[in-house]
N, C-alpha and C positions, 0 to 999 in steps of 0.2 A: 511458545507458552512459557518456557523457562526464562526468557528475557523479561517477560512481564512480571514474573514472580520475583526475580532478582532485582528488578528496577526499583523496588522499595528501598533497597540499600545502595545499589549502583546502577544508574540509568544508562551507562555506556553501551551495553549490549542492545538495549532497546533502541537507542539513538542510531546505532549502526544499521539496524533493520529498517528503521524509518527512512534514513538517508538513501538506502538502496531502493526504496519503493517510491520515492517522490521524484518529480521531474520539474525542470524549469522550462520545458517545451510546451508552455500553455497555449500558444497560438497555433499549434500544429493541428490541422484537421484530422490527420491520421491518428494522433494521440486521442483526440476527442472521440472519434468514431470507435476506437478500440475500447475506450471507457464505456461507451454505450453498449457495445457488444458484450463486454464482461457483465454489465448490469443485467442485461436480458438473460445471459447464461445463468447468473446467480439466481434470478427470480424463477427460472424454469426448473432448477435443480434443488430448490429448498422449499 
């Protein structure tokens, strides 16, 4: 949350968080299935 607030002045902290969260492994079936699992988990708990 702090990174988002600070990003109006300095986006470097927000960019660090985004870089840690993204992947270049887009053809991986395991990564795809993990995304689906997280999606269902999110839907069930919100």
